[in-house]
VMD Tcl script that draws the C-alpha trace (Angstrom):
set ca {
  {-12.83 -36.02 -26.13}
  {-10.99 -38.33 -28.45}
  {-13.07 -40.48 -30.72}
  {-11.59 -43.93 -30.00}
  {-12.21 -43.92 -26.21}
  {-13.48 -41.66 -23.43}
  {-10.04 -40.17 -22.59}
  {-9.93 -36.34 -22.67}
  {-7.68 -34.79 -25.35}
  {-5.63 -32.79 -22.81}
  {-4.35 -36.02 -21.25}
  {-2.41 -36.78 -24.42}
  {-0.76 -33.34 -24.17}
  {0.17 -33.85 -20.50}
  {1.04 -37.55 -20.12}
  {1.99 -37.47 -16.41}
  {0.68 -40.35 -14.38}
  {-0.82 -39.34 -11.05}
  {1.12 -42.01 -9.11}
  {4.49 -40.74 -10.36}
  {3.79 -37.08 -9.57}
  {2.65 -37.49 -5.95}
  {4.81 -40.30 -4.58}
  {8.06 -39.40 -2.82}
  {10.01 -42.12 -1.10}
  {11.17 -41.68 2.49}
  {14.76 -41.67 1.32}
  {14.15 -38.80 -1.15}
  {12.23 -36.88 1.52}
  {15.05 -37.37 4.06}
  {17.62 -36.19 1.47}
  {15.51 -33.11 0.76}
  {15.28 -32.30 4.48}
  {19.04 -32.73 4.89}
  {19.80 -30.44 1.95}
  {17.43 -27.74 3.23}
  {18.74 -28.00 6.80}
  {22.33 -27.90 5.58}
  {21.56 -24.78 3.54}
  {20.04 -23.05 6.57}
  {23.04 -23.97 8.75}
  {25.47 -22.75 6.08}
  {23.54 -19.49 5.67}
  {23.53 -18.88 9.41}
  {27.26 -19.60 9.54}
  {27.95 -17.10 6.75}
  {25.97 -14.39 8.55}
  {27.78 -15.08 11.85}
  {31.15 -15.09 10.12}
  {30.38 -11.83 8.32}
  {29.44 -10.07 11.56}
  {32.54 -11.47 13.29}
  {34.91 -10.36 10.52}
  {33.23 -6.96 10.01}
  {32.41 -5.66 13.49}
  {30.26 -2.56 13.75}
  {32.51 0.50 13.90}
  {31.85 3.17 16.47}
  {31.27 6.69 15.27}
  {34.21 8.99 15.89}
  {33.91 12.72 15.62}
  {30.96 14.78 14.50}
  {28.93 14.28 11.33}
  {26.89 16.98 9.63}
  {23.26 15.93 9.04}
  {21.32 18.99 7.89}
  {20.41 22.62 8.56}
  {17.99 23.37 11.41}
  {15.56 24.98 8.95}
  {15.21 21.73 6.95}
  {13.08 20.00 9.62}
  {9.84 21.27 11.12}
  {8.62 20.16 14.54}
  {7.36 16.57 14.34}
  {9.37 15.67 11.26}
  {12.18 13.15 10.88}
  {15.10 12.82 8.52}
  {16.79 9.55 7.56}
  {20.52 9.59 6.95}
  {23.55 7.29 6.88}
  {26.88 7.95 8.53}
  {29.38 6.98 5.80}
  {31.87 5.49 8.23}
  {29.68 2.62 9.44}
  {26.85 2.54 6.83}
  {24.17 2.31 9.54}
  {20.89 4.15 8.88}
  {19.80 6.69 11.50}
  {16.81 8.96 12.00}
  {16.95 12.52 13.27}
  {13.71 13.64 14.95}
  {12.69 17.17 15.84}
  {10.41 16.78 18.88}
  {10.03 20.50 19.62}
  {11.65 23.80 18.68}
  {14.77 23.03 20.71}
  {14.53 19.26 21.33}
  {16.23 16.87 18.89}
  {16.85 13.12 19.09}
  {18.83 10.74 16.88}
  {18.37 6.95 16.87}
  {19.51 4.01 14.81}
  {16.77 3.27 12.28}
  {16.90 -0.52 12.73}
  {14.49 -2.20 15.14}
  {16.30 -4.19 17.82}
  {13.97 -7.13 17.21}
  {14.53 -8.10 13.55}
  {16.23 -4.99 12.07}
  {13.16 -3.65 10.25}
  {13.21 0.10 9.54}
  {11.53 2.16 12.26}
  {9.66 5.41 11.60}
  {8.68 8.31 13.81}
  {4.90 8.76 14.10}
  {4.24 12.29 15.41}
  {0.48 11.59 15.64}
  {1.15 8.74 18.10}
  {4.28 10.30 19.62}
  {6.10 6.98 19.09}
  {8.85 5.52 16.99}
  {7.13 2.56 15.42}
  {8.33 -0.67 13.80}
  {5.74 -1.76 11.21}
  {6.93 -5.38 11.07}
  {5.69 -6.58 14.47}
  {4.08 -3.45 15.95}
  {7.00 -2.63 18.21}
  {7.11 0.91 19.58}
  {9.79 3.08 21.18}
  {9.72 6.27 23.21}
  {11.01 9.13 21.01}
  {12.53 10.88 24.05}
  {14.71 7.99 25.25}
  {14.49 5.16 22.71}
  {13.13 2.80 25.40}
  {10.74 0.03 24.33}
  {7.06 0.92 24.89}
  {5.40 -2.16 23.41}
  {5.96 -5.22 21.26}
  {8.77 -7.71 20.85}
  {11.92 -5.51 20.70}
  {14.33 -6.78 23.37}
  {16.28 -3.56 24.00}
  {16.14 0.20 23.38}
  {17.25 1.84 20.14}
  {20.91 2.88 20.02}
  {21.12 6.66 20.26}
  {23.50 9.36 19.05}
  {24.04 12.78 20.60}
  {22.73 15.79 18.68}
  {24.81 18.97 18.57}
  {23.49 22.24 17.11}
  {26.09 24.80 16.14}
  {25.49 27.84 13.90}
  {22.07 26.48 12.78}
  {23.67 23.24 11.61}
  {22.91 19.83 13.10}
  {25.71 17.40 13.85}
  {25.59 13.96 15.46}
  {28.25 12.16 17.44}
  {28.54 9.00 19.53}
  {26.71 9.23 22.82}
  {29.11 9.69 25.73}
}
mol new
graphics top color blue
foreach p $ca { graphics top sphere $p radius 0.5 }
foreach p [lrange $ca 0 end-1] q [lrange $ca 1 end] { graphics top cylinder $p $q radius 0.2 }
display resetview
C-alpha cells in the first residue's frame, strides 16, 4: 500500500481504468462482427476456389505399395500415391484378403485408422466407424463410405489401382 492513501501499489504500475477496458460500443462490436464474418466468407471462398481449380486426379495405372511380407494379418500400412497426394491405408484382413481405402474420413477429413481388436476402421474425431471389408459406414456422422482402391498381388508385391 502506498503511504499517502489506501490505493494499492500495483495500481500505479497498471493504470487501466475499469470502465475503459470493459466498454465496447455497439458500433465497434458490429465492425468486429463484420470483419470476422468477412474473414470466414473469404476463407470459405478460397477453399472452394482451390478445390475447383485443383480437382482430385484419378489414379491411373498400378502403384507399388510394399512387399507381402511387410504386413502381418491385422496390420495396416499408410502410404501416399504421388500422383494425387491423397493418403491411403492398406489393410491385411487375413492371409489372402487385402483392402485399400482412402485414409480421410468422409465427415471432416480426419485420419482414419484400422482397429483390428474392434474389426473396424475408426475415425477418432467424432467416433465414426467403417466396415474394413467394404468401407461402408457402421456408426457415427460420416455421410458416405470410404473411397476404395483395388489391391493386386503379383510376385509377392502389392500394387493398388483405381477400382473398376
